[in-house]
N, C-alpha and C positions, 0 to 999 in steps of 0.2 A: 464183617459188619462195619458200617461206618461209625466213627466216634460221635459223641454228642454234639460237638461243634460243627462237625461236617454235616450232620443230620439237620441241625438248626439252619445252617447256611443253605442247604438244599431246599428246605421248607420255605425259607424266605425268598427263594427264587421262584418257587411254584405258587405260592399263595396269591400273588397278584394276578395269576391266570385263572384263579377260581379253584385250585386244587387244595381243599382243605384236608383231604386224606388221599393216600395213594398206596399202591402195593410197593414192591421193592423198586427203587429207582437208582439207575446207574448214571453217573455224571461223567462226561467227557472221557469215556473209555478210549483205550488205544485201539488201533486197527486189529491187532492180534486178539485182544479181549473181545472185540465186536464179532470177529470171525468165529471164535470159540462160542460165543453165545448164540450166534446165528445157526451153527451146526448143531448145537444142543438142542435148540428150539425147533429144529427141522425146517428152517427157513431157506436152506440152500445146501450145496455140496461143493467140494473143492475140485477144480480141474487139475490136469497134470502140470500145469504151470504154477499152480498155487493160488489162482484167482478164485474168488467165491462165485459160483453160479447160482442165480436166484431167478424165480419167475415173478412176474407182476400180477398174475391173476388174469381176470377177464378183460382188463384194460391193458393193452400193450402200447399205448400211446396216450397222449393228452386227450382230453374230451372237451374241445373248445365250446361246445354248446352248454356245458355244465360249469363254465367259469363265469363268475359273478363279481361285481364290485358294489360295495354298499353305497347307496346314493343318499347323501345327507348334506348338511350345510357346507361341508368342506369340499365336496366333490360335484355337487349338482351343477355348477356352472363351468367347471374346468374339465371334466372327463368327457371323452368322445363316446357318447352312448349310442348303442345299437346292437347289432349281432355279435360284435367282438367284446364290448364292455356291457354286459347285460345287468341292468339295475337290480339291486337286492335291497330289501327293507331292513333298516337298522334293527328293529325289534325281532325280526326273523333271525338275524345274525346272532343276537344275544340268546335267543331261544336254542338255537343249534349249538352255541358255544356251551351253554349249561348242560345240554344233553351230552355232549362229547365228553365233558369233564366227568360227568357221572358214569359214562361208559368205561372211562379210562381209570376210574378210582380205585379198582382193585386189580389193575393190570400191572405187569412188570413193564416199566418205562425206561426209555433211553433219552437222556437230555444232553444236548450238545450246544456249546457256546462257540461262536465263530464270527467272522467278519464277511461282508460283502463290499468289495472295492479295494484294490491295492493301493490307492492314494489315500493316505490317512485323513486328509482334508475333506474327502467325499465319501467316507466309509460308513457303513451301517453295522452296528453291533447287533448280532442275531442270537436268539435263543430258540432252539428247536426241540420239541417234545415229540418223540416217536414211539409208536406201538411196536415197531419192528426193529430188531438189532441191525438188520442189513440196510435198512433205510438210514439209520444213524451213521453207519459206515459210508454210505453214499454222501451224506452231508459232510462228513469228515473230508472225503475226497474233493467235493465239488466247491465248498466254501473255503475261505482263507482261514488258516489255522493259527491261533494265538501262539506266541512264544511259550516254550515249556516253563511252567512255574508262574506264568502271568496270571494276575488277578482278573477273573472273568465274572465276579459276582456283581456285574453291572446291571443297571437298568437298560434293557435292550431297546434299540431303536425300532426293531420289528420282531415279532414271535411268529413261529410256525407251530401249529398243532396238527399232527398228521396221524390219522387213525384208519387205516384201510378196513378194519373190521367193523367200523361204525357206519351204518347206513341211514340216510335221512328218510323221513316219511313225506314224500312230495306234497301230499294233500295237506299236511299239518305245517311243514317246515318251509314251504315256498320254493323249493328246488324243482328242477325239471324231472329228475329221477333220483335213485337213491345215492348216486356219487355226486360230488360237488367239489369245487375249489373256490373259495370267496375271499376276496381281498377287502380289508377294511382300513382305510387310511386314517380314520379318526381314532379307532381303537389300536392301530399299528399292529394288526394281527392278520394271519392267513389261516383259515380253517380248511383242512383237506380230509375228506372222508369217502369211503366206499370204493376207492381205487387204490391199487398197489403200485401204480406207475410212478416211480420215484421222480421223474422229470417234472412233475407237477410242482414239486418243492422248488427245484431250480428255476423253472420259469415263472413261478409265483414271485419270487424275489427279483427276477429280471423285470417283471411288470411293475414292481414297486419303484425300481430304479428308474424305469422308463418314465415314471410320473414325477418322482421327486427331483431328479437331476435337471431336466429341462424346465420344470415348473418353478423350482425354488432356487436352483444354483447356476442357471445359465450354462449348463453343461449338456452337450449333445450325447445322448445314449445311443449305442449302435449295435445292431445284430450283425457282427462281423468277426472274422478272424483277423490277426495282426502279427506281423513279424518285423524284425529290425536287422539291417545290415551292419557289417563291421565299422562302417563309418558313421553309424547312428542314424541312418536314414530309415524312417518308419514307413511301412506299407500296410493299408488295410484292405481287406477282401470281403465284399458283400456278395451274397448269392443264395438263392433257394436251393432246395435239395436237388441234387443231380447235376448241378452246375459245375462241380469240381472245386468248391471252396476249400475243403479240407485238403485235397490233394495238391492244389496249386499253392496254398499258404505254407505247406510243409516243405521247407527248403533246408537241406543240411548246411547250406552256406549262410543261413540267416537265423537269428535267434527267434524262438517263439515267444511272443507276448501272451497270446491266448488264442483259443480256437472258436470263440462264440460270442462273447459279450464284452463290450468296452465302452468307456466314456471318454469324451474329448472336452477338456477343461478350457476355460477362457485364457489361462495363463501357463498351465503346467503340462501340456501335451496330453497323452492318452494313457489310460490304465485299464487293466483287466478287472472285471468284476469278480472273477472266480479264482478259486485255487486249484482247479482241476480241468479235466477234459471229459466230455460225454460224447463219444464217437460212435457212429454206426459201424457195425462189424460184419453186415451182410456180405458174404463172399470175400472176407478179408483174407489176404495172403501177405506173407513176409515180403514178397517181390513188389506188390503194389503199395503197401503201407507199412514199411519196416519199423517206423517209430511207434505206431500203434501197436503193431504185433509184439514188439519187445516190451511194451508197457503193460501188457496183460500178464501180471504176475501176482505174487502174494500181496494183499491189500487192495488189488483191483476187484472190480465187479464185473461180471458179464451177465446181461439180462435176456431171458427168453431164448437162450441158445440150447443146443442139444448136442450130446456126445456122439462121436463115432461109436456104432454098437460095439459093446464088449471092451470099451476103453473109457478113460476119462479125458480124452482129447476132444476139444470142441470141434464140431463139424460146422464151419462158418458158412457153408453153402445150405445148410438146413433152414428152410423157411416154414417148417410145419407149424410153428407157434405164430410167427409174424415175420415180415420183412424188415421190421423196425427193431432188429436185435442190436444191442448196444453194450458198450463198456464204459465204465467210470473209473478214473484213476487220477491221483494227484499229478499236477503239472510237473513236478520234480521228477516224474518217471520218464519225461522226455529229456534226452541228453542236452539238447540245445535250448532248453527253456530259459527265459530270463526271469531271475527272481531278485528283487520284487518286480512284479509284472508291470512296469511303467516304462514310457518312452516319450521321446519328443513328438510334437505334432507331425503328422504324416506328410511325406513328400509325394506319395503316390497313392491314389485311391482307385480300387479296381471294382467295377460292377460286373459280375459274371452272370451270363445268361446262356442257357442251352436252347438257342433258337432252332426249333425243329422244322421251321419253314425255310430255312437257308437263306434268309433275307439280310440279316444284319452283318456288317463286316466283322472279321475275326478279331480286329482290334481298331478302335476309333477313339478320338480325343473329344471330350465334352467341355464346352464353356459352361459358365455358371448357370445359365438358363437351362441348357440341356441336362446338366448335372442334376439340378433340382427336379426337373421333370421326370427323368428316368429314375431318380431316387424314389420319388412318389409312386411311380408306376410299378416298380419292382417286378420286372417281367421275366418270365422263362416260359418254356413250353414242355408239357409231358408228352410222351410218345407211348406207342403200344408196348404193353408189358410192365409199365410202371404202376399201374392201378387197374383193378378189374374194370372192364367195360370200355376201356380206351383202345380204339382201333386205328385212330388217325391222330395227328398232332393237335393238342388242345392248349390254348393259351392259358397261362397262370399269372395273375397279377397279384402281388402282395406288397402293399405300401411299405416303403422304407425297408424292403426285404425281410419283413417280419411284422405284418399287420396284426396278427393274432396277439402280439405282445405290447401293443401300443394303447395306453390309457388316454393319451391326448390325441387330438386331431392330427393327421399326417402332415399337414401344412406347417405345424409347429416345427417338426423335425427337419422338414425340407428347408424352411427359411433359416434355421440354425445352421444347416449345412452350407447354404449360401453365405451366411455370416462368417463361417469359418473360412471359406474360400477367399472372402475379402480380407480377413485378418492374416491370411497365409498366402499371399499372392504367388508363391512359388510352388504351390500344390498342384499337381496334375491329376485330372480324373479321366479314367479310361473305361470304356465299355468293351468288354471281352466276350466275344461269342465262341463258347466251347461246343456249340451245337453243330448244325449241318452246313455243308458247302456243296455247290454243284447241283443244287436241287433241294426240294423238301425231303423230309423222312420218307424213305421207300424209293427214293430216285437218287438223291445225293448220298454223301457219305459223311460221317462224323469227322470233325476237324481233328487232325493228328495232335496228340497230346505234346509230342515233341515240338511242333510248331507254336502251340499255345505257350509252352514254357519259354521258348525263344522270344516270343513277343513280350511277354512279361519281363523276362531278364533285360531285353532292350530298353524297355520303359524304365525299369529300375536303375539301370546304368546310365541313363541319360542319353542313350544312342539315338533317340528320336528327336532330340532338341533341334537339330539343324536339318531335319528331313522336311521335304515339301509335303503338304497336306491338301486334299481336295474334299470339298464339302459334299456329302452324300445328298442327292437331289430330293429325296423324300424326307429322311429323318434328320438332315441338317448337321449330322455329326462329321467330324474331320477324319478322313481316311489317309493314313500315311502312304507315300508313294513306294516306300521300301522299308524293310525291316531285316536286319542282319540274320542270316540263317533261315529265312523264310522265302519260299518262292514268290516273286512279285505278282504272278498271275492269280494268286488266291486272295490277294488284299482287297480287291474290288469284287464283292460277291456277284454282281451281275456278269462279270467276265467268266465266272465258273459255271454259269448255266448255258447249255447248249441251245435253249430256246429263250432268247432275251425277252420276248413278249410275255412269256410265262413268268419270268422274274418280275417284270413290271407289275403284272396283275397280282401276283402274290404279295409283293411288297406293299401295294396299294390296299390290299385286303388286311395285312397286318397293321398298317398305319390306322385304318379305320378301327380296328380292335383296340388299339391304344387309346384312341379318341373316345370310343364308347366307354371304356373303363374309366377314363378320366372325368367323365361328366359328373360322377358323384362328388368330385373334389372341386370342380371348376368355380363354383360360387365362393369358395373360401381361398382359392389361390390367387396370388397376386400376378400382375401382368408379366413380371420377369419370368415366373414359373411357366405361365401359359405360353411364353415365347418359345419354349423349348418343345412345343408339340410338333408332330409330324406335319410337313408343309401341306400335304394334300387335304388336310382336314382343319386348317386354321379357322375357317368360317364356322364349322361346327363347334369347334372348342370355345370360341369366343362369344357364340351366340347366347 
């Protein structure tokens, strides 16, 4: 039992959140204690490596259509309203908050205090109230952990209340359905209910930082991984699912800064938002991802996985629950992780795309205009087998490689990237196509990983600084004439196609897709961004 002083301190933490009474409350438990609680409560089971395996229930991923932002005087003119940032009424938020607190009043609760942001000057103090012990372990892993013995009886900058067992009444509460995730920038609070998917908490705070840092601190927030070389040269990697972001940024010769979320400050370089990694594990093997494989041990979590029958060994090929199986672990579980997770401004920025149409060069260099345009486009292509119903390549555009997490208009982030390039004239921006060569999906073949690694290594080592470049006739990006360790004949994608006219037609078609996607931004984009559009469609873009 807690002593009187500790009980009073805990009550003082929770009363501002509306908790006048609670059941048993556990504050800042250790991972071992949280695992013990989760097992006692039937929330999961241990794998043979010691990781806790837990299920997220009916939701095995985020639910973007049920993510809302409270629209009030603080946000009405600044938030990018629409299908991504769906407005929610302030009084409905207060109503839901009251109902959630009432629901949790007699529950066993888990409270965690943590940080978001490895740079103290841009850090958020967090308080999280969880209904589930394993969710609190997730927060321990994913957010930054205060030093042992540190005073965390602070007034938090943001609070999360997460109650998977609480469901809203859409007719009364203003939600779309029973589950919800609602950001309130005035109350500095996130309410999450009706879903057990732990990633809603992580991405909720990411959304908060994507608003506060650019809007209030002139700091570019980025959905990217980052690493640093022995000489202190930083690289960041942007890319949507399936582009190779995790694989290509995991380099035993470079220190890991972070795998997903970073900020780029006006004067102090970049910093990781998180204290852990949240990696997909579908078809995981030691051979493909040794660092992730070795990180799945006691204290780690695996979500929605299943055992090899008759064992406690995880069958990572099992997709019976979802393809979005994941693991969450502290970044310290990666041998070459950099702590604190801060580094100088990047020397190289990589935009990764898996172009299933086989049009884009395997590596190309972007000037400022093309960098901002491709950043806002956030292009990749899905192929058959990645999602139900996809039988041929389909374009995917996600602004800034993470549109669903952007509270501000994408032009804000793109203009900030351009500003960063002006302030750091030595930075190189590269477009890397990890997709198809020699033809579209079904005709050509996937770019060899070894070649892609060689291209990235050459860029990182400065081996392309003196190489001649040729401008792509449609996309305007600069294509190197040679790359060490890579066959010259694959660098120009048109040369890899047996039917050149088919390449030209496919390239023009992809360019049109870029232009059509960009129409929704064209009225907000400046001339410098628009100048990065594919050449064949300039008239359409500027119309």
